[in-house]
N, C-alpha and C positions, 0 to 999 in steps of 0.2 A: 157568069156563074160565080157564086160566092165561094169563099174558101171552105165554108161549112158543107156546101153541096158537093164539092170535090172530095172532101174527106169522107163523107157518107158513101159516095160512090166507090172510093177506094176501100172502105171498110167492107162493102158488099163483095168486092173482089177478093179480100182476105177470107171472107166466109166461103166463097166458092173454092179457093185454094184449100181450105180446111176440108171441105167435102170431098174434093179430089184426093186428098191425102187419106181420108177414111176409106175411099174406094181402093186405093193402093194397098192399104193394110188388109182389107178383105181379100184382095187378090193374092197377096203374099201368104195369108193364112191358108187359102185354098191350095196353093201350089206347094206349100210346105207339108200340108197334110197328105197330098198326093205323093210327095217324095218320101214320106215316112211309111207308105204302104197302104194308106186308106184308099178304098175304092171310090173313085170320083168318076161318075159317068161323063161322057163327052158333052152332054147337054148342059150339065152344071158348069163346065168350063166355059162353054159358049155364053151362058147366061151371066157368068162373072166378067167376061170380056166385053159384053155389050155396053155397059155404061161408059166404057172408055171412048166410044164413038161421040159422046157428048162431053165427057170430062176433059179429054185432051184439048179440044178447041177452047173450052171454057178456061182451062189453065193458061193457054196461050194468050187469050184476050185479057185475062186477069193480070198477067205479067206485064203486058203492054199498057194496061191501065195504070200500073204503078210506075212505069218507066217514063211516062210522058207528063209534061206540065201544061200542055196545051188544053185549054178548057173545051174547045170544039172537038178535039180528038177524044177526050174523055167522054163527052156526050155521045159520041158514036160508038165507043167501045163498051160502055156500061150496059146498054140493053143486051148486047150479044153475050156478054159475060154472064149476066143474070139468067137469060133464057137457056143457054147451054148448061149452066149449073143446075137449074131446076130440072131440065130434061135428064141430066145425068142422075140426079137424085131419084126421079121417078123410075128410071130404068133400073137403078140399084135396088130400090124397094120392090119393084115389080119382079125382078129376077129372084130376089130373096124369097118373096112370097111363092113364086112358082116352084122353087126348090123345096120349100117347106110343104106346099100342098102336094107335090109329087112324092115326098117322103111319107106322107100320111096315108096314101092309097096303096 
């Protein structure tokens, strides 16, 4: 594997870490709103926690991707990082749409 391929795979890991950080910001905003007295239905909290099922493993694999220099291990970690990151993003957008659609009715 060339150095360019390794760097591209590590860049995708950085992108997944950024997406996981965005999820943490959304979660903190929800919890701080609830702490200030806003009514937050339990379903909204569950929908906000759901992307964590994908973002937590994606973050773990992304960190491992950056810690290793072995090209073979990078080749094994990269698909896991990307798939979990995309799954977390889909769950985050799906949960946000569900909260939005639930508020419209």
